[in-house]
C-alpha positions as a printed Julia matrix, in Angstrom:
171×3 Matrix{Float64}:
  0.04  -0.03    0.0
  1.28   3.63   -0.94
  1.83   5.84    1.79
  1.2    9.9     1.99
  4.07  11.91    1.45
  5.79  12.43    4.86
  6.46  16.16    5.99
 10.04  15.71    6.72
 12.33  13.82    4.25
 16.07  13.31    4.53
 17.8   11.94    1.42
 21.33  10.51    1.83
 23.42   8.94   -0.91
 26.96   9.33   -2.65
 28.02  11.81   -5.17
 25.95  11.04   -8.53
 23.29   8.86   -6.75
 20.32  11.12   -7.74
 19.78  12.8    -4.24
 19.51  16.29   -5.95
 17.15  15.11   -8.71
 15.03  13.26   -6.33
 14.81  16.12   -3.9
 13.65  18.34   -6.65
 11.19  15.9    -8.04
  9.67  15.61   -4.68
  9.79  19.25   -3.58
  7.88  20.23   -7.3
  5.33  17.25   -6.88
  4.26  18.16   -3.18
  5.39  21.78   -2.91
  7.74  20.95   -0.08
 11.06  23.12    0.17
 14.31  21.26   -0.6
 17.87  21.95    1.11
 21.15  20.84   -0.17
 23.38  20.22    3.0
 26.37  21.55    0.74
 24.57  24.86    0.88
 24.2   24.43    4.87
 28.15  24.33    4.94
 28.79  26.51    2.16
 27.81  30.45    1.95
 27.55  30.52   -1.95
 28.89  33.93   -3.6
 29.82  34.68   -7.29
 33.18  35.36   -6.23
 33.61  32.26   -4.58
 32.18  29.77   -1.83
 32.76  30.71    2.09
 32.84  27.87    4.36
 30.34  28.83    7.45
 31.6   28.47   11.07
 30.33  25.33   12.73
 27.88  27.58   14.85
 26.66  29.22   11.6
 26.03  25.64    9.76
 24.51  24.31   12.9
 22.14  27.53   13.28
 21.33  27.16    9.79
 20.45  23.5    10.02
 18.54  23.92   13.04
 16.17  26.47   11.5
 15.63  24.05    8.6
 14.64  21.17   10.59
 12.49  23.36   12.92
 10.14  24.28    9.9
  7.08  22.18    9.41
  7.83  20.39    6.13
 11.52  19.95    4.3
 13.51  17.71    2.33
 17.12  17.8     2.9
 19.74  15.8     0.7
 23.17  15.36    0.95
 26.07  12.95    1.53
 27.11  14.05    4.79
 26.73  11.69    7.5
 28.77  13.22   10.2
 27.73  14.06   13.56
 26.39  17.78   12.68
 23.7   16.02   10.51
 22.32  13.56   13.43
 19.54  15.88   14.13
 18.17  16.0    10.84
 17.94  12.13   10.57
 16.24  12.25   14.09
 13.8   14.73   12.88
 12.92  13.11    9.59
  9.84  11.39    9.14
 11.49   9.38    6.35
 15.03   8.94    5.39
 15.8    7.76    1.76
 18.99   6.03    1.25
 19.79   6.28   -2.39
 22.04   3.18   -2.89
 22.68   3.75   -6.61
 25.08   1.13   -8.37
 28.9    2.36   -8.44
 29.32   2.35  -11.72
 26.48   4.27  -12.49
 27.54   6.88  -10.29
 31.01   7.06  -12.12
 28.85   7.65  -15.34
 26.9   10.21  -13.66
 29.89  12.13  -12.42
 31.33  12.36  -15.86
 28.13  13.31  -17.53
 27.39  16.05  -14.83
 30.98  17.37  -15.44
 30.62  17.65  -19.21
 27.18  19.33  -19.08
 28.55  21.9   -16.3
 31.5   22.5   -18.38
 29.27  23.11  -21.43
 26.98  25.38  -19.69
 24.15  22.85  -20.09
 23.65  22.05  -16.34
 23.84  24.76  -13.23
 26.3   23.82  -10.49
 26.6   25.42   -7.03
 30.61  25.14   -7.32
 33.05  26.29  -10.24
 33.34  22.73  -11.82
 37.38  22.36  -12.27
 39.24  19.18  -13.02
 40.16  19.35   -9.23
 36.62  19.29   -8.19
 36.07  16.42  -10.84
 38.52  14.37   -9.57
 37.6   14.87   -5.93
 34.13  13.37   -6.67
 35.58  10.39   -7.77
 37.56  10.29   -4.38
 34.38  11.17   -2.45
 32.28   8.37   -4.41
 34.98   5.7    -3.34
 35.37   6.83    0.03
 31.5    6.86    0.65
 31.3    3.32   -0.82
 34.03   2.11    1.61
 33.41   4.2     4.87
 29.93   6.01    4.83
 27.66   3.37    3.09
 28.29   0.74    6.15
 27.69   3.33    8.82
 24.38   4.52    6.98
 23.14   0.93    6.68
 23.82   0.26   10.21
 22.01   3.51   10.88
 19.04   2.54    8.86
 18.79  -1.0    10.25
 18.39   0.24   13.51
 15.58   2.71   12.38
 13.8    0.34    9.95
 10.51   2.03   10.51
 11.21   5.29    9.09
 13.55   4.55    6.03
 13.82   3.17    2.56
 16.72   2.1     0.38
 16.33   2.63   -3.37
 18.95   1.53   -6.03
 17.05   3.81   -8.39
 15.83   7.23   -7.59
 12.83   6.96  -10.14
 11.5    4.11   -8.1
 10.22   6.66   -5.42
  6.71   6.79   -7.23
  5.8    3.48   -5.87
  6.08   4.31   -2.26
  3.7    7.47   -2.48
  0.14   8.22   -3.88
């Protein structure tokens, strides 16, 4: 049986898993604001990004999770993000296959360099390389921790191998 969309959703997954795409789809379909954790960490400026202090970052996240409805997405699973997991009505883990994420990272970089896809950052070769590092580290370090956390909280979490399969869960 399909469920009504929850008010507070946390989407987690690696680089290229489809988090932002899923957050946008759910946000547009159900009129729920979505927030990227990268934008909680970084204050975006045309001249370059400025990292928020830990206090500013934590206050901004607190402001988001204090609201009645939200979708938060990001690869972060650090201590400072725990409150969003604890306050989420649903945690969606996008466990997209590793090779698919690799292809998406390459495709995204090409589209961003061609100006066909918007990004919150300057898509440099350095960042491109880091995305592969982050993807690998996520697979080896973060994924086991996330699976353990979700196993402890099965009632409010789902694991998807494909972000487009979300439709089968909601009306």
